[in-house]
NUDO-90481 format. One record per atom (N, C-alpha, C): residue in three letters; x, y, z. Coordinates in steps of 0.2 Angstrom, whole numbers, plus 5000, padded with zeros to 4 digits. Example, Ala and Ser with C-alpha at 12.3 -4.5 7.8 and 13.67 -1.06 7.14 Angstrom:
BEGIN
Ala506649725039
Ala506249785039
Ala506649845039
Ser506449895035
Ser506849955036
Ser506450005039
This chain:
BEGIN
Met565553405483
Met565753435477
Met566153385472
Leu566453335475
Leu566753275472
Leu566153245468
Tyr565553225471
Tyr565053195468
Tyr564853225462
Glu564753295462
Glu564553335456
Glu565053335451
Leu565753335452
Leu566253325447
Leu566153265444
Val566153205448
Val566053145445
Val565453135440
Ala564853165443
Ala564253165439
Ala564353205432
Val564653255432
Val564753295426
Val565253265421
Val565753225424
Val566153185419
Val565753125416
Ile565353095420
Ile564953045418
Ile564453065412
Ala564153125414
Ala563653155409
Ala564053175402
Gly564653195403
Gly565053205397
Gly565153145393
Val565353095396
Val565553025393
Val564853005390
Gly564353005393
Gly563752975391
Gly563453015385
Met563553085385
Met563353125379
Met563853115373
Ala564453105375
Ala564953085369
Ala564753015366
Gly564552975370
Gly564352905367
Gly563752915363
Ile563252955365
Ile562652975360
Ile562953005354
Gly563353055354
Gly563653075348
Gly564053025344
Phe564352985347
Phe564752935343
Phe564252885340
Gly563652865344
Gly563152825341
Gly562852855335
Leu562752925335
Leu562452965329
Leu562852955323
Arg563552955324
Arg563952955319
Arg563952885316
Lys563852835320
Lys563852765317
Lys563152755314
Leu562652775317
Leu561952775314
Leu561952805307
Thr562252855306
Thr562252895299
Thr562852865295
Gly563152815297
Gly563752785292
Gly564252835292
Asn564452865298
Asn565052915298
Asn564952975294
Arg564252985292
Arg564153045288
Arg564053115293
Ala563953095299
Ala563853155304
Ala564653175305
Pro564653245306
Pro565353265307
Pro565653245313
Gln566353235313
Gln566753215319
Gln566653255325
Trp566553315324
Trp566553365330
Trp565953355334
Ile565453315331
Ile564853305335
Ile564953265342
Val565453225342
Val565653185348
Val565853235354
Pro566353285353
Pro566553325358
Pro566053375360
Val565653405355
Val565153455356
Val564653425360
Met564453355359
Met563853325363
Met564153315370
Ala564853305371
Ala565053295378
Ala565053365382
Gly565253415378
Gly565253485381
Gly564553505383
Leu564053485379
Leu563353505380
Leu563153465386
Gly563353405387
Gly563053365392
Gly563353385399
Met564053405399
Met564353435405
Met564053495407
Leu563953545402
Leu563753615403
Leu563053605406
Gly562653565403
Gly561953555405
Gly561853535412
Leu562253485414
Leu562153455420
Leu562453505425
Ser562953545424
Ser563253595428
Ser562653645429
Ile562353665424
Ile561853715425
Ile561253695429
Tyr561053635428
Tyr560553605432
Tyr560653595439
Asn561353575441
Asn561553575448
Asn561553645451
Glu561653695447
Glu561653755450
Glu560953785452
Tyr560553765448
Tyr559853785449
Tyr559453735454
Ala559653675454
Ala559253625459
Ala559553635466
Trp560153665467
Trp560453675474
Trp559953705479
Tyr559653755477
Tyr559153785482
Tyr558553745484
Asp558253705479
Asp557653665481
Asp557953605485
Val558453575483
Val558753515487
Val558953545494
Thr559253595495
Thr559553615501
Thr558953645506
Ser558453685503
Ser557953705507
Ser557453655509
Gly557453605505
Gly556953545506
Gly557253505512
Gly557953505513
Gly558253475519
Gly558253505525
Leu557853565526
Leu557853605532
Leu557453565537
Pro557453575543
Pro557053545548
Pro556353565547
Glu555853515550
Glu555153535550
Glu554953595553
Gly554553635549
Gly554353705552
Gly554853755550
Ala555353745547
Ala555853795545
Ala555453845539
Glu555653905539
Glu555353955534
Glu555953995531
Val555953985524
Val556454025521
Val556254105521
Ile556654145523
Ile556354215524
Ile556754265519
Asp557354235516
Asp557654285511
Asp558054245507
Thr558154265500
Thr558554225496
Thr559054275492
Ala559654255491
Ala560154295487
Ala560154265480
Glu559854305476
Glu559854295468
Glu560354325465
Val560754295460
Val561254315457
Val561154315449
Lys561454375446
Lys561454375439
Lys562154385437
Ala562454355433
Ala563154355431
Ala563254355423
Phe563754405421
Phe563854405414
Phe564154345411
Tyr564454305415
Tyr564754245412
Tyr564254185412
Lys563654195415
Lys563154155415
Lys562554185412
Pro562554205406
Pro562054245403
Pro561354225404
Trp561154155405
Trp560454135406
Trp560254165413
Thr560654185417
Thr560454205424
Thr560054275423
Tyr560154305418
Tyr559754375417
Tyr559054355416
Ala558854295413
Ala558154275412
Ala557954235418
Trp558354195421
Trp558154155426
Trp558654165432
Pro558654215436
Pro559154225441
Pro559254165445
Gln559854155447
Gln560054095451
Gln560154105458
Val559854065463
Val559854075470
Val560554045472
Glu560954085475
Glu561654065478
Glu561654065485
Gly561054085489
Gly561054075496
Gly560354095498
Phe560254075505
Phe559654095508
Phe559654095515
Leu559254125518
Leu559154125526
Leu558554105528
Ala558554055533
Ala557954025535
Ala557854025543
Val557254025545
Val557154025552
Val556853965554
Ala557053935560
Ala556753875562
Ala556753865570
Asp556453825573
Asp556453805580
Asp556353865584
Val555753905583
Val555553965587
Val555253935593
Thr555553965599
Thr555253945606
Thr555254005610
Asp554654005614
Asp554554055619
Asp554954055625
Ile555254105627
Ile555654105634
Ile555154135639
Ala554754095642
Ala554254115647
Ala554454175652
Thr555054165655
Thr555254205660
Thr555354285658
Thr555554285651
Thr555754355649
Thr555254385644
Gly554854335641
Gly554454365636
Gly554754365629
Glu555354335628
Glu555754345622
Glu555654275618
Arg555854275612
Arg555854215608
Arg556554205606
Glu556654135605
Glu557354115603
Glu557154075596
Ala557654085592
Ala557554045585
Ala558254035583
Asp558253975578
Asp558953965575
Asp558853995568
Leu559354025566
Leu559354055559
Leu559854015555
Tyr559653985549
Tyr560053945545
Tyr560253985539
Arg560954005539
Arg561254035533
Arg561553985528
Met561253985523
Met561553935518
Met561853965512
Met562453955510
Met562753985504
Met563053925499
Arg562953935493
Arg563153885488
Arg563953885489
Trp564253825489
Trp564953805490
Trp565253825497
Gln564853835502
Gln565053855509
Gln564653815514
Pro565053805519
Pro564653765525
Pro564053805528
Ala563553765530
Ala563053795533
Ala563153825539
Gln562853885541
Gln562953915547
Gln562253915551
Ile562253895557
Ile561653895561
Ile561853945567
Ile561453995568
Ile561554045572
Ile560954055577
Ser560954045583
Ser560454055588
Ser560354125590
Val559754155590
Val559554225590
Val558954235595
Arg558954285599
Arg558454305603
Arg558054365601
Phe557454365601
Phe557054425599
Phe556654445604
Lys556554515605
Lys556054545609
Lys555554575604
Cys554954545603
Cys554454565598
Cys554154625600
Glu554054645606
Glu553754705608
Glu554154765606
Thr554754765607
Thr555154825606
Thr555654815599
Ser555554765595
Ser555854745589
Ser556654755590
Glu556854705594
Glu557554705595
Glu557854625594
Ile558454625593
Ile558754555591
Ile559454555595
Ala559654495597
Ala560254485600
Ala560454405599
Arg561154405597
Arg561454335596
Arg561554295602
Val561354235603
Val561454195608
Val562154165608
Leu562554175614
Leu563254145614
Leu563254075616
Thr563854045616
Thr563853975617
Thr563653955624
Asp563753995629
Asp563653985636
Asp562853995637
Gly562454005632
Gly561754015633
Gly561554085635
Ser562054135636
Ser561854205637
Ser561754235630
Ala561554295631
Ala561454335624
Ala561854395624
Glu562054415618
Glu562354485618
Glu561854535619
Pro562054595620
Pro561654655621
Pro561154665615
Phe560554675616
Phe560054685611
Phe560154745607
Ala559954735600
Ala560054795595
Ala559354805592
Pro559254865590
Pro558554875587
Pro558554845580
Leu557954825578
Leu557854785571
Leu557254815569
Asp557154825562
Asp556554855559
Asp555954805560
Pro555454825563
Pro554854785564
Pro554654745558
Gln554754775552
Gln554554745545
Gln555054695542
Asp555654695546
Asp556154645544
Asp555854575543
Pro556054535538
Pro555754475537
Pro555954425543
Met556554435546
Met556654385552
Met556154405558
Met556054465559
Met555654485565
Met554954465563
Arg554754475557
Arg554054455556
Arg553954375556
Ala554454345554
Ala554354265554
Ala554354245561
Val554754265565
Val554854245572
Val554254265576
Cys554054335576
Cys553554355580
Cys552854345578
Ser552754325572
Ser552054305569
Ser551854235571
Arg552354195573
Arg552154125575
Arg551854125582
Ser551354085582
Ser551054075589
Ser551254015593
């Protein structure tokens, strides 16, 4: 977050410099307000870009073979452009699917990523035949299985892998 703040300030200073250069090129005929307006546009533009680029950068950093199964798109009144282009503020991905030969279950890691929050990695076991799911505890055992819709994106992503 600190890097983004520094980048936004630098973008504002850079765009203010362009506005100042425009004033000098026009022999100070360009209005004085062009400098702070350009600074504000640079800062706002970079902030918007960072908000939209977050999903591509973060999902691109997932482990090999990871599959994004769900995204949380947001539309907000204070960001009117999100009504035309919804912003992804979070997603869920499945990775590291392994078969447990002795029980016929599959184990996978779920990656829950949200903007401005630390990543959560949750180990989960699936019973594909009966469409059930259970969270894996830190000691390697699993919580009791709970039913899950067979058409759930998590179930389909884990059970369709060979």
